[in-house]
N, C-alpha and C positions, 0 to 999 in steps of 0.2 A: 422655533422650531424644540420642542424640550427633550433632551436624551435619556436615555432608559431607565437612570436612577430617579428620575423627577417622574415620569411617564405611571400612571396606574393601569398599570398591563401584566395581566396572569402570562406568564409565559408558558407553553405549552413545551414536554420534554422532545429533544430530539434525540434520533437515535441516527448514528450512520455508518454505513455500510462498507466497509472499501474493497479494492480489488488489491489482495495483498502481493501477489505476484507481478503484478501490472506495475506495481507503486516501487517492489524491489529493482527488478529490470530498469525503468525510467530512473530510478536513483544513479545504480550501479554506471548506467549512460552517459548521463547529464553533467556526474561531477568530476573533476580530474581525481587520478590515482590516487588512491590514500592507501598506508597501511600502518600494522603496527609495527615495531621494533623487529618482532617475528618473521614479518612479513605476510600475515593475513591481510588481503582486502578489506578496508573500514568502509570506504567510499559506500557503498550498498546501504549498509548497516545507519549511515551518518545518514544519507538523503533519507532514507524511510522516516526514519524516525522525526525529522525535519517537516517534512510530507505531513507526516501524520498530524502531528503537533499544530501546522497550518491548518490544516484541514477541521481540526476540533474547534480550532479558535475561529474561524470563519464562518463555520455552521453553527458556532454556538452549542456544538454537541455534547448531552448528559451523558451519554454511552457511545462506544466504540466497538466495532469489532471488524477486523482484517479478515476477510474469508481468502483460502488458500485451496487451489485446484489440487485433486491428487490424481498421481499420474497414472493409476491404475484405471480401467474398464470401468465407466459409473454409467450411469442408465443417461446421460447425455451422449453417449456412442451409440446406443440403441435407437433413438431418435434421429439421432445425424451421425453415420458412417464416416463424414470427414471431419467430424470435431477434431481439431487439433493438425489437421492433416497439414496447413500452411503454417504451422510454428516451427522456428528456429531452434535449432539447440540450441543448450545453457550454454555461457560462458565458460571455459575453463578457469577462470580468473574466479569466478564468481564464486564456483562451488567449492567448497575446503571443505574438508572429512574432520 
């Protein structure tokens, strides 16, 4: 079987949308605690970046965007009044000012 470099195939562009907060929380809890010299946690940022790079490589995406949900009321709350009711509160270590 020929590899992609020898095939005469027209590649279609891929646009990838990712759940930004989902990636951040997953990365924060999956990796061991890491921080800068001043104590600011970095495991979420490091894990998020690594996961995003892997996703783009695996999907061979030409473009990528992270979608981040807002904390304020949106049209989703009008559609489903229980939207976000079962979500846990944020971890103190993850939130830095």
